[in-house]
N, C-alpha and C positions, 0 to 999 in steps of 0.2 A: 616652805621654809619656816623657820622658827617664828612663833607668834610674839607679839610685843609683850604680852603678859609673861611668857616664859623668859624672855630676855630680862625683863624687869625683876623677875624673881631670883635671879642669880646673885650670889654674894661672894665676895673675895674669900678664898680659902675653901669654898664649898667643893666637895668631890662629887662628880657626876659619873654615872655609868651609862654607856652608850653602846651601840652596835654599829659596825661599819656597814653602811648601806651600799656604798659604791666607792671605788677608787677611781677618781677622775683623771689623775696624773700621778707621777712619782712623788709629787709634793702636795697633793690635794686629796683629802678624804672626806666624803659626805657621811656624816654620823647621824644616827637616829637616836634621839633622847626620848624614848617612849612616845613617838609620834611627832616630835619636834626635830626638824632637820637643820643641821648647821654644816657648812663647808669649813673644814678645819685645814689649815696649812700645816703640813708635816715637815718640820725642819730637823727631825731626829735622825734621819737616815734609815729608820726602821721601816720594814715592809709590812704593810697591812693588806688584808684581803677581805672580800665581802663576807659578812657575818662574823668577823672577829669581834670579840668583846673588847671594849676599851674603857679605861677609867681616866677621867680628866679632872684636874684640879683647876679652879678658876684663879688665875693670877691677878687679873685686873678686870674691871668692868668697862672702863672707857679709856682706851680701846679694849675691847673684849679679847682677852688672851688666856690660853690654857697651857697646862703642861701635863704630860703623860704621868699618871700616878700609878706606881707599882708597889704593892704591899710586900713583894718579895725582895725589893731592893730599896735601900734608903736614898739612893741617887735618882733624881728625877731627870727625865729627858725633856728638852724644851720643845713645845708645840705652840705655835702662835695662830 
């Protein structure tokens, strides 16, 4: 799982690129942030599959929350 150093390095508004490592359920996706693994809860209804690239923007640090970031659409989809 993600190291403490990685988690402490996150900043609100930061955009991170990851790769889907595993889809554990329709609402949970294990993402690989260059070797740092985080289980992300997917509330978007979007379907992800292994090896899909994903960009996430940090919404908050405590609790840690992300949203899917898409450069092709100004509308974000919520991911917690």
